C-alpha positions as CSV (number, residue, x, y, z in Angstrom):
1,X,-13.3,-23.6,12.8
2,X,-9.9,-22.5,14.1
3,X,-8.4,-19.5,12.3
4,X,-11.6,-18.3,10.8
5,X,-11.8,-14.6,11.8
6,X,-14.1,-13.0,8.9
7,X,-16.9,-14.3,6.3
8,X,-16.5,-15.0,2.9
9,X,-17.8,-11.4,1.7
10,X,-15.6,-9.6,4.1
11,X,-12.7,-11.7,2.9
12,X,-13.5,-11.0,-1.0
13,X,-13.9,-7.3,0.0
14,X,-10.6,-7.5,1.7
15,X,-9.0,-9.2,-1.4
16,X,-10.4,-6.6,-4.0
17,X,-9.4,-3.6,-1.7
18,X,-5.8,-5.1,-1.0
19,X,-5.4,-5.5,-4.9
20,X,-6.3,-2.1,-5.6
21,X,-4.2,-0.6,-2.9
22,X,-1.2,-2.5,-4.0
23,X,-1.8,-1.3,-7.6
24,X,-2.3,2.2,-6.6
25,X,0.4,2.5,-4.0
26,X,3.2,0.9,-6.3
27,X,2.2,3.3,-8.9
28,X,2.6,6.2,-6.7
29,X,5.7,4.9,-5.5
30,X,7.2,4.7,-9.0
31,X,6.1,8.5,-9.6
32,X,7.4,9.7,-6.5
33,X,10.6,7.9,-7.2
34,X,10.9,9.3,-10.6
35,X,10.0,12.8,-9.2
36,X,7.0,13.5,-11.1
37,X,6.5,17.4,-10.9
38,X,2.5,16.5,-10.8
39,X,3.1,15.4,-7.0
40,X,5.0,18.2,-5.8
41,X,2.1,19.5,-3.8
42,X,2.1,16.0,-2.0
43,X,5.7,16.2,-1.0
44,X,6.1,17.6,2.6
45,X,8.5,20.7,1.7
46,X,9.3,23.1,4.4
47,X,10.6,26.7,4.0
48,X,14.1,25.4,5.5
49,X,14.3,22.8,2.6
50,X,13.9,25.6,0.1
51,X,16.7,27.7,1.8
52,X,19.4,24.8,1.7
53,X,22.4,25.2,-0.1
54,X,21.4,22.6,-2.8
55,X,17.4,22.9,-2.8
56,X,16.7,20.3,-5.7
57,X,18.9,17.4,-4.0
58,X,16.7,18.1,-0.9
59,X,13.6,17.9,-2.7
60,X,14.6,14.9,-4.5
61,X,15.4,13.2,-1.3
62,X,11.8,14.1,0.2
63,X,10.4,12.8,-3.2
64,X,12.3,9.5,-2.7
65,X,11.4,9.2,0.9
66,X,7.6,9.3,0.3
67,X,8.0,7.0,-2.5
68,X,9.7,4.4,-0.2
69,X,6.7,5.0,2.2
70,X,4.4,4.0,-0.8
71,X,6.1,1.0,-1.4
72,X,6.0,0.3,2.4
73,X,2.3,0.5,2.5
74,X,2.0,-1.4,-0.6
75,X,3.7,-4.3,1.2
76,X,1.3,-4.0,4.2
77,X,-1.6,-4.1,1.7
78,X,0.0,-7.4,0.2
79,X,0.1,-8.8,3.7
80,X,-3.5,-7.8,4.2
81,X,-4.4,-9.4,0.9
82,X,-2.6,-12.8,1.9
83,X,-4.6,-12.9,5.2
84,X,-8.0,-12.2,3.2
85,X,-6.9,-15.1,0.7
86,X,-6.3,-17.6,3.8
87,X,-9.8,-16.4,5.3
88,X,-11.2,-17.3,1.8
89,X,-9.7,-20.7,1.7
90,X,-10.9,-21.3,5.4
91,X,-14.3,-20.4,4.3
92,X,-14.3,-22.4,1.3
93,X,-13.1,-25.6,3.5
94,X,-15.8,-24.7,6.1
95,X,-18.5,-25.1,3.3
96,X,-17.3,-28.8,2.5
97,X,-17.2,-30.0,6.0
98,X,-20.0,-32.3,6.9
99,X,-21.8,-31.3,10.4
């Protein structure tokens, strides 16, 4: 069958993993964008950022940057989920073909 790359179990696993990845990364993106203090250790702050003339503005910009990266990664997971969904449909179609 043309376009069939993976089997039904791998496609189903890909759909589950991509759904979890989208949920998790969107939540992280929201929390980073709202500047959650719990996630401060995950923000790449350097000494130069703290010595800046306006440290909170610089740190908030880093929070936003990490949040945008989470949203981009969630978008990649959506694409992976769509690919897995297409593979599931192709596998279902293959089951109904007469050999």
